[in-house]
N, C-alpha and C positions, 0 to 999 in steps of 0.2 A: 504494500500500500504506500502510495506517495506520501511524503511528509505533509504536504499542503492538505491533502484529503484527510489525513489523520487528524490534523488540527481542526478542520471543519467538523468532523464527526465528534471530536471532543466538545466543541462548542454546542453542537446539537444535543449531546448527552446532558450537558449542564442545563440546557433549556428544558429538556424533558423531565429532569429531576426536579426543577424548580416550579414548573407549572402543573396544576392539578386538572384544569379543564382544557382539553385539547380537541380541536376540531380538525378533522381530516377531510380534504376535498379530493374528489376524483374528477376528471375532465368530462365534458359533455361528449355524447356519442361514445360512451365508455367501452373500452376494449379490455382484454384480459390482463394487460399490464397495469393499467390504472386501478382496476378492480382488485387484482391480486395483491398489489402493494398496500392499498388502502385497508383491505380486510385483514391482511397479515399484521400490519403495524397496529391496527386497532386492537387486535387480540393481545399482542405483546404489551401494549400500554395498559390494557385492562388488567392483565396479569400483574402489573406493577401497582395496581390500585388507583389508576387514573380514571377520571370521568371522560369518556370519549364518545364522539358522534361522527360517523361517516356520512358525508353528504355528496350525492352524485345526482346531477340534474336529469330528470326523465326526458325521454324514455330510456330505460336501461334494458338492454336485450335480455329476454328470458332464457336465452341459450346459456347464460351464466348463473342461473338461479340455483344450481346445485352447489355453488361454491360456499364453503364454510363462512358463516356470518352474513351472507347476502341478504337475509330477511331483515337485518338490522339497519340497512341503508335508509337514510332519510332523503326526501326529494328537495328539501330546502333547509336553510340554516335556522335552527331553533334560536330564539332570543334568550341566550343564557350566559352572556358576558364572556365569550371565549377569548382567552388571552394569548393563546398559541395556536397557530394554524399551520398544518402540514399540507402541502399541495404536491401530489405525485404525478409525474409524467405529463406535465403541461408546459408548453413553450411560452405561454403568456397568461395573464389573468383573465383575458376574454374567454379562455377555454373553460372557465368555471361555469359558463352558462348563466351568469348573473349572480351566482352565489357569492362572489367576491364583494358585491355591493352591500351585503349584509354583515361583513366582517367589521368589528369595531375598529375605529381609526387608530387606536393605540395597540392593536394586536401585533404580535411578532409573527411574520410570515416566513416559513421555511420552504424554499423552492427546491424540490428534489427531482432532477430530470436528466435525460441523456440526449435531448435534441440539440443539434448544433445551432439551430436558429433561436434558442431560448433567449428571451429578452432580459433575463436576470432581474426579475421584478421583486424578489424576496428581500427581507431583512437579512436572511442568511441564504446564500445560493450554493447548493451542492450539485454541481453539474459534472457528469462524466460521459462525454461523447463516445468513449470507447466501449461503454457498456452496451451489450445487445438488448438489454431490457432494464428498466428501473428496478424490476424485481431482484436483479443481481445486486444492485446497490443496497437494497433493503437487507438482503442476506448478509452482506458485508457489514452493514451498520449494526445489526443485531449481534453478530459475532464480535465486532469491535467493542460493543457495550458489555459483552459477557452475559447477555440475556438468553434464557432457554428458547430453543426453537422447537415448538411442538409439531406433531405430525400435521395438524390442520394449518399452522403457519407455513410449513414446508409445502403443503398441497397448494396453497394460494400462490406462493412465490414460484413454484414450478409452473403453474398455469400462466403466470406473467411471462416467464421465460419461454415457454413453449409457443405461446401465441405471438409474441413479438419476433420470434425467429421463423414464423410460419411453419411450425412443426419441424424445426431444425432444417429448413430448406433454403432460407434466405442467405444472402452473402454475409450477414452479420453473425452467422453460426461459426464461431471460432473456438479455439481450445479452451478459452476461459468460460464460454457458454456451456460447452459440453462438460467441463469439470464441475461447474456449479450445478448443472442438472443432476450429475451423479451424486453430488454432495446432498442435494435436496431429497433425492430418492433414498439415500442412506438415512436421512433424518425423518423419513416417514411418508414422503410424497408417493403417490401411486401413479406412475407414468401411464400405464395402460388405461386406467380409469379416466385420467384427465384427457388423454387422447380420444377416448370413446365419447366423452361428454362434449368435447369441443368440436370434433370433426365427424362424428358418426351418430349424432343425435339431432339432426336438423328436422324440423317439422316439414310436412309436405309443401306448405306454402313457400318455404324458403327455396326448396328445390325447383318449384314451379317458377318462382321469380327469377332465379338464376337462368333457367332455360329460356324464358322470354327475352331476357337481356342478351344472352350469348347468341341466341338465334339471329340477332340483328347486329352482330359484331362487324365492324368496319376497319379497314386498314389503309395505309398510305405509305409513301416513300419505300416502296418495294418490300413492305412488311416490317419496316423498322418502327412504325407507329401504328398502334391499334387502339380502338376505343369502343365503348358501348354506352348506351343511355339506359337509365332506370327512370321511367316516367311514372307519374301518378296513376296513369291508366294501367300500367303494368301491375302496380301494387293492387289496384282494385281487381284486376283479372285474376291475380294469383291469390288474393285474399291475404296479402302480406302487409307488413309495415316496413318503413324504410330501413330500420335497424337490421332487417333480414338480408340486406344487400351487402353486408360487410365482407363476405367471402368472394364476391364476384370478381374483384380486382385480381385475386390470386389465380383465378381461372384464365383471365385474359393474359396474365403474365406467363402462362405456360407456352405461348407460341414461340416456335423456333425463329431465330433471327431478330427478335424484337428488341428495341432499345427503349421505347416509351410505351407504357400501357396506362390508359386513363379510363376511369368510370365517372360519368356525369350523372348526378342524382338530382332530379327535379323535386326539390323540397316544397317550394311554394311557387306561385306564379312569377315572382321576381327574386327567387333565391335558388341558386344551384350550388351543390357541393361537388367537389372533385376529389377523387383519390388517384394518386399517381404512383407508379412503380417504374424504375428505370434500371438499365444495365449499361455496361460500357462506361463512357465518360460523361454521359448526360446526368446532370444533377437535379434530382426531383425537388429538393428543397428550394433551389434557386428558381426553378420554374414556378413553383407555387408561391414563392415570395412576391413574384410579380403581380399576384392577385390577392395579396394580403394574408397569405397562409405561410406555411413552413413545415419543417419536419426534418427528415434525414436525407442523405445523399441518394439513397435508394428507395425511400418511401416517404411520401409527403401528402399534404392535402390543403384545401382552401375552401372558403365559403365566398361565393361571388353573388353580389346583389344584382343579378341579371336574369332575364328569362332563359330557359334552357337553350334554345336555339342560338341566342346571342352569345351565351357563355361558351357553347361548343365552338362557335366560329372563332372567338377571341383566343381561347385556350389552345385550340389546334394550331392556329397561326404561330403562337408562341412556342409550341412544341416542335413545329417544323423548323423554326429558327434555331432552337436548341440542338436538334439533331444535326442540322447543317453546320452549326458552329463546332460541335463535337467532332464531326467528320474532318473539318479543316484543321483542327488542333493537332 
């Protein structure tokens, strides 16, 4: 562990020991990483006698309802004088979905993240861009503190790591990720059960939605760019909600020769969300930052206040430019 990181963790440990009421925030459109970290840390803090509340803005996908502690998540911040706030896996405060607006002005905010585009909004910022998942950072924190890691904590942190590496298929699957996964399994996580619940327990509506979107897949630049749309009409036809579109980007990203994969999601008449995956030298975070978003070099996203068709036109133009620039580099 780097000396600087160790100092930051010591500062966090002092804060956690000093404060009794601790609020934990997960980001909107919650994924396995923000959920796993939030629920694992909440259990660890409760075991230390702390009063803890996990808040994640709805909707939270039911595909994660099996995770230990999921039923205790609140949709909004209770008015209870929270003095310390932990925010996991969020590049900026806007990712709180409005929850940050309810934080007391004098609260200490701890920003724990691994996104290169993080805005460093915290009173204390613990950022590790080399981590495949924030779940790894939480594992290292708990070990640094000398706190017990129960099987349920290990299960949640393993879920964080599994999902943020795409089932150990993404390029961020390195020796550190695999070693941490093995350590979590030794601590009580059940890899087979987590994999089954995450990847083999989808409702029929999710599969139908994926089929509708993939059936209309389009490509350009000789197959280097591919994209799909998820429209509100598709949601109605599949009987699905937008959170069920989470895995579609990974299907698009399986195409051979691909450099940029994009999923466009029609959230409202004038709000489109994009999920981007890249290979080669194209930077997904840089592409999404042009539209107010961010993320990692290989995986990023943004919310664009434009109708679907206009968003598709503008983002595809930017993606073509990014592919062309990468080719010339």
